[in-house]
VEXZAPA-695718 format. One line per field, with one value per residue (C-alpha): x, y, z; residue number from 1; residue in one letter. Coordinates in Angstrom, 3 decimals, m for minus. Layout:
! VEXZAPA-695718
px	[X;...]
py	[Y;...]
pz	[Z;...]
num	[NUM;...]
residuo	[A;...]
//
This chain:
! VEXZAPA-695718
px	[m104.424;m107.651;m109.166;m112.039;m109.373;m106.914;m109.930;m111.031;m107.450;m107.307;m110.600;m109.511;m106.832;m108.625;m109.947;m106.827;m107.432;m108.338;m111.217;m110.891;m113.085;m113.961;m115.840;m117.748;m120.908;m122.515;m119.760;m116.765;m114.282;m111.583;m108.909;m107.136;m103.738;m101.998;m104.462;m104.061;m100.123;m100.247;m102.045;m100.421;m96.944;m98.745;m99.305;m95.589;m95.887;m98.593;m95.841;m93.152;m91.138;m88.750;m88.732;m91.014;m89.564;m91.070;m92.620;m94.851;m98.372;m100.288;m102.137;m102.661;m99.070;m96.080;m92.794;m92.835;m90.194;m87.833;m85.540;m85.440;m81.887;m81.945;m84.842;m86.705;m88.008;m91.225;m93.643;m94.252;m98.249;m101.139;m98.438;m95.807;m92.612;m90.090;m89.192;m86.124;m87.035;m90.029;m88.920;m85.994;m87.962;m90.569;m87.884;m85.965;m89.334;m90.197;m86.573;m87.073;m90.409;m88.445;m85.686;m87.707;m90.692;m89.675;m92.018;m95.257;m93.711;m92.134;m95.041;m97.821;m95.282;m94.914;m91.111;m89.996;m92.569;m91.537;m87.799;m88.663;m90.471;m87.609;m84.782;m86.477;m86.462;m82.911;m81.422;m82.757;m81.545;m78.196;m77.951;m78.772;m75.313;m73.252;m69.993;m69.663;m73.169;m76.677;m79.573;m82.563;m85.352;m86.649;m89.415;m90.271;m93.371;m94.413;m94.465;m95.962;m98.934;m100.173;m100.933;m103.367;m102.702;m101.054;m97.406;m96.967;m97.661;m96.027;m93.512;m96.601;m99.017;m96.168;m95.214;m98.881;m98.727;m95.730;m92.806;m90.230;m88.573;m88.464;m86.175;m83.851;m82.195;m78.690;m75.976;m75.204;m76.385;m79.089;m78.354;m81.845;m82.392;m78.978;m78.806;m82.384;m81.226;m78.119;m80.409;m82.507;m79.582;m78.052;m81.283;m81.865;m78.390;m79.130;m82.846;m81.852;m78.704;m78.929;m81.904;m80.321;m76.645;m74.145;m72.499;m75.650;m75.660;m72.312;m73.232;m76.171;m73.766;m71.029;m73.448;m75.030;m71.436;m70.744;m74.047;m73.637;m70.208;m71.561;m74.634;m72.511;m69.943;m72.584;m74.727;m76.881;m80.464;m80.002;m79.552;m82.417;m84.816;m84.127;m85.141;m88.477;m88.935;m90.621;m94.037;m93.922;m91.157;m89.073;m87.002;m87.354;m84.176;m81.408;m79.754;m82.560;m81.546;m77.940;m78.887;m81.272;m78.560;m75.775;m77.718;m78.617;m74.833;m74.000;m76.312;m74.965;m71.135;m70.772;m68.251;m68.466;m67.375;m71.081;m72.471;m70.237;m71.609;m75.197;m74.331;m72.728;m75.839;m78.077;m77.242;m78.371;m81.882;m85.118;m86.363;m90.027;m91.202;m89.653;m87.503;m84.368;m86.335;m85.504;m88.659;m90.835;m94.071;m95.082;m94.150;m92.092;m92.650;m90.801;m89.443;m89.115;m87.259;m85.996;m88.190;m87.257;m83.659;m84.071;m85.533;m82.436;m80.168;m82.052;m81.540;m77.771;m76.690;m79.329;m79.156;m81.959;m82.271;m82.983;m85.369;m87.285;m87.551;m89.094;m91.647;m92.520;m93.194;m95.382;m97.068;m97.641;m99.450;m101.579;m102.548;m102.106;m102.977;m106.437;m108.663;m111.509;m114.444;m113.308;m110.016;m108.162;m105.477;m105.871;m102.469;m103.086;m105.018;m103.044;m102.874;m103.535;m103.350;m99.847;m98.837;m100.512;m99.473;m95.888;m96.356;m98.099;m95.107;m92.460;m95.095;m94.619;m90.926;m90.401;m92.628;m90.656;m87.092;m86.465;m89.806;m90.117;m89.608;m92.148;m96.025;m96.780;m100.219;m101.388;m99.028;m99.944;m103.473;m102.711;m100.912;m103.572;m106.403;m104.543;m104.124;m107.479;m109.335;m107.514;m108.769;m112.401;m112.862;m114.141;m117.759;m118.086;m117.325;m115.048;m111.503;m108.992;m106.978;m108.178;m109.534;m109.421;m112.294;m115.430;m116.757;m112.961;m112.351;m112.740;m111.907;m108.594;m106.671;m104.400;m103.538;m102.754;m105.391;m107.858;m107.223;m108.326;m107.912;m108.538;m106.406;m109.337;m109.661;m113.434;m113.433;m114.257;m116.750;m115.104;m111.584;m111.178;m108.698;m108.424;m105.162;m104.898;m103.302;m103.036;m103.690;m105.485;m105.055;m107.666;m110.595;m111.205;m110.647;m114.367;m114.041;m115.733;m114.560;m115.391;m114.451;m113.513;m110.748;m110.374;m110.078;m106.323;m105.851;m108.015;m108.306;m104.587;m102.181;m98.382;m95.479;m94.858;m98.449;m97.958;m94.461;m95.365;m98.772;m96.922;m94.290;m96.829;m98.736;m95.601;m95.824;m99.369;m98.933;m96.057;m98.142;m101.474;m101.071;m103.855;m104.322;m103.300;m105.902;m104.362;m106.664;m105.189;m105.010;m107.865;m108.375;m110.074;m113.013;m112.127;m114.277;m113.631;m110.303;m109.666;m112.734;m114.042;m117.077;m118.554;m121.307;m123.146;m124.595;m126.228;m127.553;m128.589;m125.060;m122.887;m122.201;m120.302;m118.463;m116.669;m114.778;m113.120;m110.514;m110.524;m107.574;m108.693;m106.429;m105.635;m104.731;m101.976;m102.342;m100.404;m99.476;m100.994;m98.950;m100.420;m104.021;m106.740;m110.673;m112.788;m116.003;m117.845;m120.430;m122.325;m121.606;m124.067;m126.288;m123.004;m121.823;m125.430;m125.123;m121.905;m119.529;m116.571;m115.584;m112.557;m115.122;m116.082;m114.973;m113.162;m112.559;m110.850;m112.085;m110.109;m107.270;m106.204;m103.051;m101.819;m101.599;m98.782;m95.806;m93.679;m96.174;m97.218;m100.776;m103.586;m103.078;m106.511;m106.825;m108.728;m111.947;m111.088;m112.975;m114.228;m116.400;m119.262;m120.546;m119.039;m116.013;m114.655;m111.988;m109.511;m108.153;m104.634;m102.672;m98.925;m97.941;m100.521;m99.287;m101.879;m104.293;m103.422;m105.307;m103.673;m105.942;m109.312;m107.668;m105.524;m107.498;m109.258;m108.113;m110.641;m111.162;m113.587;m114.299;m116.802;m117.469;m119.695;m121.287;m119.164;m119.338;m120.900;m124.239;m127.208;m127.973;m125.847;m127.643;m126.547;m129.333;m127.564;m124.040;m122.910;m121.481;m124.198;m126.881;m126.253;m125.299;m128.616;m130.757;m128.948;m128.142;m126.210;m125.019;m121.708;m122.281;m119.715;m120.865;m119.138;m119.793;m116.765;m114.173;m110.673;m107.612;m104.176;m101.338;m103.908;m105.393;m108.872;m108.856;m112.456;m115.897;m117.399;m116.805;m119.900;m119.441;m119.569;m115.915;m115.122;m111.514;m109.986;m109.178;m105.555;m105.813;m108.534;m111.377;m111.974;m114.978;m114.408;m116.396;m117.371;m117.164;m120.684;m120.008;m118.832;m117.745;m117.961;m114.842;m112.613;m110.296;m107.108;m109.697;m108.521;m112.159;m112.136;m112.644;m110.206;m107.965;m105.561;m108.146;m108.764;m104.981;m104.843;m107.655;m106.353;m102.863;m104.615;m106.451;m103.240;m101.770;m99.557;m100.899;m102.916;m106.221;m107.202;m110.589;m112.363;m110.822;m111.939;m115.345;m115.457;m114.065;m116.656;m118.727;m121.545;m121.592;m121.507;m118.975;m116.549;m113.820;m113.673;m112.923;m116.417;m115.818;m112.839;m115.167;m117.968;m115.324;m114.189;m117.557;m118.190;m115.169;m116.267;m119.381]
py	[26.491;27.381;30.811;29.330;27.703;30.610;33.181;30.893;31.022;34.852;35.184;33.306;35.932;38.947;39.239;41.226;43.933;47.388;49.634;52.900;55.786;56.654;59.679;60.190;61.878;62.535;60.936;62.258;64.575;62.666;64.435;62.749;64.087;62.718;64.266;67.718;67.467;66.487;69.677;71.867;70.779;71.474;74.969;75.911;74.538;77.441;79.909;79.045;81.741;81.938;78.823;76.190;72.655;69.919;68.517;71.571;70.309;73.557;73.838;77.401;78.325;79.021;80.583;84.040;86.859;85.251;88.650;88.626;89.304;86.229;83.777;81.185;80.954;81.535;84.419;85.200;85.415;86.636;89.229;88.869;89.898;87.676;88.569;86.380;86.675;84.812;82.758;81.372;81.084;78.795;76.859;76.133;74.942;72.699;71.422;70.803;68.944;66.592;66.188;65.459;63.358;61.854;58.428;60.074;61.294;57.930;55.735;57.937;58.218;62.163;62.115;63.143;65.782;67.320;67.046;68.635;71.641;72.147;72.122;74.658;77.145;76.304;76.722;80.427;81.005;79.809;81.775;84.979;84.514;86.601;86.044;89.380;90.579;89.128;89.620;89.682;90.810;90.741;92.972;96.252;95.600;99.220;99.132;95.380;95.939;98.730;95.885;93.134;90.551;87.017;86.601;85.460;88.948;90.823;93.084;94.042;95.099;97.139;98.564;99.504;101.134;103.155;100.867;100.423;97.443;95.150;95.937;93.960;94.634;93.697;94.599;94.221;95.263;92.639;90.173;89.046;87.932;86.501;84.514;83.237;82.084;80.523;78.622;77.371;76.141;74.418;72.674;71.624;70.238;68.050;67.144;66.228;64.132;60.949;62.438;64.634;64.565;64.941;67.963;69.772;69.113;70.720;73.331;74.283;73.994;76.405;79.120;78.492;79.295;81.980;83.769;82.965;84.723;87.938;87.998;87.432;90.369;92.864;92.256;94.992;95.148;98.947;98.545;95.856;97.880;101.221;99.466;98.406;95.841;98.662;98.118;94.382;92.161;94.611;92.826;93.575;91.856;89.679;87.853;85.351;84.606;84.176;81.717;79.715;79.442;78.677;75.915;74.508;74.850;72.976;70.143;69.889;70.256;69.135;72.027;73.065;76.675;76.872;76.053;78.135;81.015;80.045;80.112;83.694;85.018;84.340;87.465;89.373;87.705;88.687;89.133;89.433;92.847;94.025;90.921;89.201;85.761;84.800;85.530;82.607;84.070;85.160;82.519;80.836;83.111;84.798;87.530;85.779;82.313;82.364;79.598;77.383;78.186;77.530;74.016;73.145;74.540;72.570;69.437;70.214;70.725;68.779;71.603;71.329;75.190;75.572;72.330;74.105;77.175;75.018;73.838;77.473;78.420;75.310;76.023;79.655;78.432;75.990;77.983;81.812;82.364;83.193;80.187;80.242;77.759;74.733;74.856;77.041;79.169;82.811;84.786;87.915;89.714;88.962;85.430;83.899;80.160;80.536;81.082;78.069;75.905;76.701;76.629;73.126;71.871;73.263;71.564;68.232;68.182;69.222;66.220;63.679;64.902;66.836;66.232;62.553;61.141;63.761;63.942;65.679;64.857;68.134;69.357;66.579;67.836;71.310;70.443;68.032;70.458;73.262;70.882;69.681;73.042;74.152;71.031;71.619;70.459;73.826;75.210;76.376;73.008;74.552;73.632;76.616;74.749;75.506;72.482;70.182;69.201;70.864;74.351;75.437;78.994;79.977;83.514;84.138;86.990;85.771;87.709;84.828;82.326;85.299;85.682;89.054;90.632;94.365;95.142;94.970;92.890;92.601;91.088;88.652;87.787;84.452;83.345;81.299;78.855;76.595;77.217;74.017;73.668;77.131;77.740;81.540;83.568;82.523;83.560;86.905;86.830;86.139;83.089;84.655;84.213;85.691;84.173;87.425;88.318;91.961;90.573;90.349;90.188;86.822;85.696;86.203;83.420;82.930;81.025;81.477;80.741;77.423;76.833;75.335;74.142;71.509;70.932;69.909;67.691;65.941;64.913;64.168;61.882;60.114;59.480;58.692;58.059;58.658;58.474;60.815;61.269;59.826;61.664;65.081;67.213;67.171;69.447;72.713;73.746;76.619;79.650;81.440;82.760;84.351;85.720;88.504;90.860;92.299;95.201;95.536;98.447;97.295;99.782;99.397;100.427;98.094;97.265;98.898;96.415;96.972;94.237;93.649;91.018;90.199;88.299;86.691;83.956;82.339;78.647;80.313;84.164;84.801;86.732;85.057;85.996;85.513;85.511;86.239;86.460;86.168;87.602;85.628;86.975;86.318;88.055;86.707;90.027;91.947;88.947;88.738;92.428;91.809;92.952;91.182;90.380;92.820;95.815;95.688;99.021;98.310;101.161;101.233;103.705;102.516;100.352;100.377;98.294;101.545;103.122;101.077;102.546;99.347;96.698;95.489;97.019;94.747;93.179;93.121;90.687;91.483;90.097;86.432;83.433;80.701;78.574;79.241;82.928;82.906;85.211;86.359;89.366;88.200;90.565;89.259;90.419;89.297;90.790;89.623;92.237;94.350;92.693;91.302;90.397;93.139;96.237;97.768;99.417;96.672;93.233;94.305;95.635;97.245;97.411;99.586;98.628;99.317;97.368;98.842;98.263;99.183;102.758;103.382;102.141;100.536;96.957;95.288;92.442;91.858;89.201;86.341;86.843;84.003;86.073;88.101;85.626;86.252;89.826;90.877;89.670;92.112;95.033;97.921;95.674;93.583;90.018;86.884;84.546;81.406;82.394;84.992;82.047;82.455;81.370;80.918;80.585;80.072;76.983;77.041;77.717;78.400;78.798;77.229;77.838;78.132;74.519;73.392;72.885;73.201;72.841;69.707;68.843;69.121;65.920;63.391;64.123;62.202;61.339;61.954;59.669;60.966;59.541;58.453;56.323;53.443;49.866;47.947;46.269;48.082;49.240;49.899;51.511;49.364;48.850;45.320;43.265;40.664;39.556;42.539;44.742;42.308;42.560;46.433;46.779;44.826;46.418;49.751;48.477;47.265;50.736;49.292;50.740;53.358;54.136;56.735;58.583;56.860;53.532;53.747;54.527;51.504;49.345;50.576;47.394;47.695;51.635;52.958;55.422;53.419;50.966;48.001;44.316;43.633;45.222;42.786;39.874;41.282;41.742;38.097;36.841;38.675;37.017;33.452;33.856]
pz	[74.905;73.233;73.632;76.551;78.591;78.520;79.490;82.191;83.743;83.162;84.865;87.870;88.585;87.714;91.252;91.952;89.679;90.912;90.367;88.394;87.876;84.458;83.060;86.102;85.859;89.316;91.302;93.465;91.432;89.588;87.495;84.739;85.258;82.552;79.965;81.979;81.630;78.228;77.322;79.555;77.708;74.356;75.537;75.125;71.657;71.147;72.636;70.229;68.376;65.186;62.925;64.604;64.888;62.758;65.818;66.490;66.663;66.563;63.319;63.647;64.161;61.636;61.631;63.249;63.919;61.795;62.017;65.854;67.095;68.725;67.158;68.994;72.734;74.012;73.603;77.053;77.603;75.320;73.608;71.045;73.321;74.552;78.283;79.382;83.122;83.309;80.291;82.222;85.484;83.494;81.625;85.336;86.453;83.988;84.278;88.053;87.304;84.730;87.359;90.308;88.471;85.542;86.302;84.965;81.800;81.146;81.912;80.078;76.814;77.140;77.907;74.374;73.966;77.291;76.196;73.184;74.451;77.313;75.103;72.845;75.319;76.562;73.333;73.191;76.550;75.675;72.636;74.412;76.260;74.102;76.157;78.218;77.583;77.697;75.573;78.096;75.809;72.383;71.371;73.219;75.433;75.237;71.652;71.325;73.611;71.258;68.444;68.987;66.335;65.678;66.185;62.327;61.292;64.235;61.850;59.821;62.435;64.290;60.910;60.298;63.812;62.936;64.700;61.932;63.311;66.577;69.259;71.696;74.977;75.674;78.464;81.749;85.249;84.996;87.831;88.210;84.777;83.838;87.283;86.217;82.809;84.652;86.932;83.936;81.913;84.901;85.846;82.304;82.090;85.350;84.303;80.805;81.578;78.969;77.705;75.203;73.703;76.146;74.191;74.699;78.176;78.472;76.286;78.668;81.572;80.063;79.444;82.979;84.383;82.310;82.650;86.551;86.649;84.983;87.378;90.390;88.931;88.458;91.212;90.222;88.207;87.542;83.588;83.792;85.664;83.825;80.492;79.190;81.784;83.685;83.791;82.923;84.589;86.431;89.338;92.759;94.038;92.211;95.396;95.419;91.642;92.540;95.586;93.187;90.398;92.790;94.209;90.842;89.824;92.617;91.853;88.338;88.737;92.425;93.032;96.619;95.406;94.224;97.501;99.343;96.964;97.915;101.725;100.986;99.736;102.651;104.740;101.347;101.177;102.076;105.826;107.189;107.902;111.033;111.959;111.129;110.098;106.705;104.577;104.306;102.899;99.326;96.946;94.320;91.198;88.356;90.544;93.759;93.624;97.257;98.421;95.500;96.393;100.032;99.306;96.876;99.708;102.239;100.128;99.274;102.848;105.000;107.523;110.128;110.265;106.403;106.444;109.310;106.815;104.222;106.718;107.907;104.317;103.930;107.180;105.931;102.855;104.619;107.534;106.740;102.866;102.455;101.606;99.098;99.057;97.629;99.589;96.961;98.611;96.980;97.551;95.443;92.774;89.511;88.141;91.704;90.139;89.521;92.826;94.202;91.489;92.182;95.857;95.405;93.679;95.994;98.766;96.460;96.376;99.883;101.024;98.737;100.268;102.988;105.041;103.659;107.313;108.744;109.047;105.555;105.449;105.666;103.020;100.689;101.282;100.261;96.998;95.970;96.720;94.866;91.529;91.801;92.337;88.913;87.233;88.167;91.909;92.881;93.669;89.949;88.542;86.258;84.783;84.673;81.990;78.627;76.554;79.736;81.589;81.844;81.338;80.682;79.163;75.905;75.571;76.848;76.567;73.974;70.497;68.342;69.796;69.202;65.613;65.290;61.746;62.638;65.708;67.841;71.173;70.551;66.916;66.839;69.607;70.195;70.096;66.923;68.380;71.566;73.441;74.916;78.234;79.124;83.017;83.111;85.907;87.945;90.236;92.288;96.113;96.311;93.960;90.923;87.525;84.099;80.796;79.390;76.950;78.134;81.636;81.653;85.308;85.509;82.053;80.631;80.340;80.360;80.135;83.966;84.930;83.392;84.867;88.472;87.133;84.671;87.157;89.732;87.103;86.663;90.263;90.317;87.246;88.417;91.529;90.388;86.592;83.919;80.251;77.644;74.920;71.677;69.405;70.704;69.047;66.803;63.908;64.296;62.541;60.305;59.288;56.127;55.747;52.335;50.159;48.246;49.313;45.940;45.599;42.288;40.730;37.299;34.561;30.729;29.879;32.088;35.524;38.287;40.746;44.089;45.203;48.682;48.880;52.420;54.218;57.737;57.808;61.123;60.331;60.522;59.775;56.851;53.747;50.523;47.385;43.805;45.066;42.342;41.776;38.660;37.718;35.352;32.685;29.605;26.741;24.620;24.126;22.892;20.759;19.065;18.318;16.459;18.785;20.351;23.852;23.537;22.521;26.255;27.871;31.166;33.614;36.932;39.080;42.419;43.072;47.020;46.453;44.794;48.198;49.041;47.241;47.956;47.351;43.408;42.342;41.107;37.593;35.706;33.001;29.744;29.086;28.810;27.253;29.542;27.289;25.049;25.396;28.969;29.764;32.978;34.131;36.520;39.401;40.697;43.680;43.203;46.510;49.347;51.582;49.940;52.194;55.697;58.735;60.861;61.055;59.805;56.939;55.717;56.344;52.924;49.569;47.488;43.491;42.013;38.376;35.762;32.792;29.831;26.689;23.737;22.721;26.151;24.214;26.488;26.150;28.993;30.373;33.866;34.694;32.648;34.023;36.135;38.799;39.362;40.593;44.331;43.864;42.032;45.283;47.364;44.519;46.249;49.251;49.775;49.257;49.523;46.690;45.499;42.074;42.077;42.796;44.198;43.104;44.321;41.866;39.313;41.171;42.444;46.032;46.849;45.243;41.811;38.422;35.753;34.625;38.437;38.808;42.689;44.300;44.657;48.072;49.254;51.445;51.710;54.125;57.386;59.416;62.988;65.790;69.069;72.420;71.974;69.343;71.136;70.191;73.504;74.192;71.573;74.339;71.869;69.391;66.365;65.106;66.404;69.688;70.701;72.958;72.879;74.166;77.295;77.821;77.712;79.998;82.591;82.285;82.924;85.851;87.160;86.743;84.252;80.909;79.475;77.619;75.362;76.428;73.612;74.570;78.278;77.213;74.890;77.773;79.969;79.224;81.819;81.017;84.701;83.892;85.921;84.854;87.141;87.431;86.326;82.961;82.474;83.386;81.077;78.061;78.802;78.669;75.313;73.955;75.122;73.204]
num	[1;2;3;4;5;6;7;8;9;10;11;12;13;14;15;16;17;18;19;20;21;22;23;24;25;26;27;28;29;30;31;32;33;34;35;36;37;38;39;40;41;42;43;44;45;46;47;48;49;50;51;52;53;54;55;56;57;58;59;60;61;62;63;64;65;66;67;68;69;70;71;72;73;74;75;76;77;78;79;80;81;82;83;84;85;86;87;88;89;90;91;92;93;94;95;96;97;98;99;100;101;102;103;104;105;106;107;108;109;110;111;112;113;114;115;116;117;118;119;120;121;122;123;124;125;126;127;128;129;130;131;132;133;134;135;136;137;138;139;140;141;142;143;144;145;146;147;148;149;150;151;152;153;154;155;156;157;158;159;160;161;162;163;164;165;166;167;168;169;170;171;172;173;174;175;176;177;178;179;180;181;182;183;184;185;186;187;188;189;190;191;192;193;194;195;196;197;198;199;200;201;202;203;204;205;206;207;208;209;210;211;212;213;214;215;216;217;218;219;220;221;222;223;224;225;226;227;228;229;230;231;232;233;234;235;236;237;238;239;240;241;242;243;244;245;246;247;248;249;250;251;252;253;254;255;256;257;258;259;260;261;262;263;264;265;266;267;268;269;270;271;272;273;274;275;276;277;278;279;280;281;282;283;284;285;286;287;288;289;290;291;292;293;294;295;296;297;298;299;300;301;302;303;304;305;306;307;308;309;310;311;312;313;314;315;316;317;318;319;320;321;322;323;324;325;326;327;328;329;330;331;332;333;334;335;336;337;338;339;340;341;342;343;344;345;346;347;348;349;350;351;352;353;354;355;356;357;358;359;360;361;362;363;364;365;366;367;368;369;370;371;372;373;374;375;376;377;378;379;380;381;382;383;384;385;386;387;388;389;390;391;392;393;394;395;396;397;398;399;400;401;402;403;404;405;406;407;408;409;410;411;412;413;414;415;416;417;418;419;420;421;422;423;424;425;426;427;428;429;430;431;432;433;434;435;436;437;438;439;440;441;442;443;444;445;446;447;448;449;450;451;452;453;454;455;456;457;458;459;460;461;462;463;464;465;466;467;468;469;470;471;472;473;474;475;476;477;478;479;480;481;482;483;484;485;486;487;488;489;490;491;492;493;494;495;496;497;498;499;500;501;502;503;504;505;506;507;508;509;510;511;512;513;514;515;516;517;518;519;520;521;522;523;524;525;526;527;528;529;530;531;532;533;534;535;536;537;538;539;540;541;542;543;544;545;546;547;548;549;550;551;552;553;554;555;556;557;558;559;560;561;562;563;564;565;566;567;568;569;570;571;572;573;574;575;576;577;578;579;580;581;582;583;584;585;586;587;588;589;590;591;592;593;594;595;596;597;598;599;600;601;602;603;604;605;606;607;608;609;610;611;612;613;614;615;616;617;618;619;620;621;622;623;624;625;626;627;628;629;630;631;632;633;634;635;636;637;638;639;640;641;642;643;644;645;646;647;648;649;650;651;652;653;654;655;656;657;658;659;660;661;662;663;664;665;666;667;668;669;670;671;672;673;674;675;676;677;678;679;680;681;682;683;684;685;686;687;688;689;690;691;692;693;694;695;696;697;698;699;700;701;702;703;704;705;706;707;708;709;710;711;712;713;714;715;716;717;718;719;720;721]
residuo	[M;N;I;K;K;W;L;S;V;F;L;A;G;S;V;C;L;T;Q;V;Q;L;L;P;A;D;A;A;F;S;A;N;Y;A;E;A;L;Q;K;A;I;Y;F;Y;E;C;Q;Q;A;G;P;L;P;D;W;N;R;V;E;W;R;A;D;S;T;L;E;D;Y;V;T;G;G;W;Y;D;A;G;D;N;A;K;F;N;L;P;M;A;Y;S;A;G;M;L;A;W;G;L;Y;Q;Y;P;D;G;L;E;Q;T;G;Q;M;E;T;Y;V;N;N;L;T;F;A;L;D;Y;L;A;A;C;D;K;G;D;T;V;V;Y;Q;V;G;I;G;K;E;D;H;T;W;W;G;A;C;E;L;V;E;Y;G;M;K;D;N;G;V;S;E;R;G;Y;L;E;G;R;D;A;S;A;V;T;G;Q;M;A;A;A;L;A;A;G;A;V;A;L;K;D;R;I;P;D;A;T;C;A;D;Y;L;S;H;A;E;N;L;F;Q;M;A;D;A;D;R;S;D;A;G;Y;N;A;S;D;A;Q;G;F;Y;Q;S;S;A;F;Y;D;D;L;F;Y;A;A;N;W;L;Y;I;A;T;G;E;S;S;Y;L;D;K;A;T;S;Y;I;P;S;L;G;R;E;L;G;S;D;T;L;K;Y;S;W;C;Q;C;W;D;D;V;M;Q;G;G;M;L;L;Y;A;Q;N;T;E;N;P;T;Y;I;Q;H;V;K;R;H;L;D;Y;W;T;N;E;V;Q;Q;L;D;G;G;F;R;W;L;T;T;W;G;C;L;R;Y;A;A;A;A;G;F;I;A;A;V;A;C;D;T;V;L;A;D;T;D;T;S;A;Y;V;D;F;Y;E;T;Q;I;N;Y;M;L;G;D;N;P;D;H;R;S;Y;E;V;G;Y;G;E;N;S;P;V;N;V;H;H;R;T;A;H;G;S;W;K;N;D;L;A;V;P;E;T;N;R;H;I;L;Y;G;A;L;V;G;G;P;T;S;T;G;E;Y;E;D;A;R;D;N;Y;I;N;N;E;V;A;C;D;Y;N;A;G;F;T;A;L;L;C;K;M;T;S;E;Y;G;G;T;V;D;T;A;F;P;E;P;E;Q;R;D;D;E;L;Y;V;E;T;K;L;T;P;S;S;G;G;V;T;L;S;F;K;Y;T;N;H;T;A;W;P;A;R;C;V;D;N;I;S;Y;R;Y;Y;M;D;L;S;E;L;L;D;A;G;Y;Q;A;S;D;V;V;M;R;V;D;R;D;Q;A;L;M;Y;S;E;Y;Q;P;A;E;I;S;S;V;T;H;Y;K;D;N;I;Y;Y;I;E;V;T;Y;P;D;G;R;V;A;L;P;I;S;E;G;Q;Q;Q;C;E;L;M;L;A;L;V;Y;P;N;Y;Q;S;G;W;D;A;E;N;D;Y;S;N;I;D;L;L;E;Q;T;G;E;Y;V;V;T;D;K;I;P;L;Y;I;N;G;T;L;Y;S;G;T;E;P;D;G;T;T;P;T;P;T;E;P;S;T;T;S;T;T;L;D;E;T;L;P;G;D;A;N;V;D;G;I;V;N;L;S;D;L;V;L;L;N;R;Y;L;L;R;K;G;T;L;S;Q;K;G;G;K;N;A;D;M;D;A;N;N;W;L;S;V;L;D;S;I;Y;L;Q;R;H;L;L;I]
//
């Protein structure tokens, strides 16, 4: 069949294709749930502690806290501590999202990434089970919160703050956190069945059962609440955690003893104030998983009493919780979005399970309104997910994403990294929001903030699909990480130089050993006078590296020949710890050096020295010039040598295109337009395939910001020409 005949047959059948909104400008709100989910998962890669797996995609992250008592896991929020209570809650919610709604992950190709991120946390929680005790926190919050810097250098930053080592908490009488860890591991074992090795699932379940036994035997939070948990994640109760874990263990094992345990906890669960009614208000969160437990219990027992309890909880959210303009339900001040997201997920699961045979339209409207509000369907047209949609947050309260080099929340002014996928705290009770780093109530992020949000996006993607961004994550635009500031004071007898080697690394923040810089000078006037380069007097007036007794001081070369009459002196720091981006005092390492004419005579010409070209324009001020090049392990890193030599690129440069640079019809973004683009477009319109954001732009043949059957027809006509 020739192409024209094939296309005519295809055209005849294309009238059944649906219309899909694409990049609407002034049209009704439309969310791309697959992209939002893609980025929400990525956020957890930004939070990874310990040795990073090879699948971690975050270019500004590296291995960190390798000396932790238990390595791995997630940093909690914008800090560098690992709190197991919210971490376990978050992992459990991610597992639930996968268990309940795997289809969207499969359809959009995100399953492997999702599973990777979930198992990363579960592996850590399993490692925290020490048999008869549990590690429930690594990093002491009160100490951690005294320093503002990247997690890769947290040990150095804390030491600079007077903290010699990173602590941890281990023990018993921690039923809430231990129970929550059991729930997460049991949920993970269920959700990951047939997706990871059977032995790993069995290991998760074994740890879940052991942790549950400890939590149930202790029935106390006394040890936990007396610890550093105070002021961070202190537990208000533990029976809800036991109830939640018992339900997940029943699902994971099928053993009725766990369901009996769950039933036995019900008399000890919370009640509405002044009544004997089981508490239906508040919300699923790190400190209260009663409503999630009730939903699971209703599923496990099919008991009408508890199905009615679930409905009462949803009625509370849809009728009693304060509603802001745009339909958002605002529960409380601190991190309001996380509560609405978690409540939305509970509503979605309830609608699809225990309430499936009832009228759930109000509850469906509730959870769809909440997630859409977060993604931009609100009066400010603001997305509250970093890096997604329009007008999303930039300056979130997050140490590593900020990239400060001086232990200062205000420096630099703008975050150096995009914390893609992070859900911020959210608006105030009046709907106001300020993208300010110092507003940790409304603009911090956390693993538990993203937990219900990510789980709900699993539902939305399964229901409505969407397209992932195939170019994500794109490389960031980097600023200067390593450089030297130099101040020149010339005289007839020589030059006095003050060098400040500066470490502002953030891709990632790191210690750079064997870094050096060179000062180039033309000694023609000395040589013409009959002197040799070795006659130059060199005097070191200050070496800041000597302040650190455990670090090596600077190594300063003799005057070394480069070519012709050009010479240089090279300053090397074998131990990169002399300059780290951790504080005002240690971000730079200063060296003051004088180069003097032989026998301290006059006759030095500073104006012919290569490295002085920029310095002479601002004598007495610190200047960054590319004429004082930097080297790492002897290889030119930055700057330009006197003969024009510049650094060799470490990898070939690439030219990126923007969404505005379209190739009409190129739906698969391979640079050509052919039948494969038509097939992909029609699969997308039939909701059987996905398009990248750029592919969608290319496929919009009539340029009306919508994808419809007309675009398919126009593309077919284009191919017929």
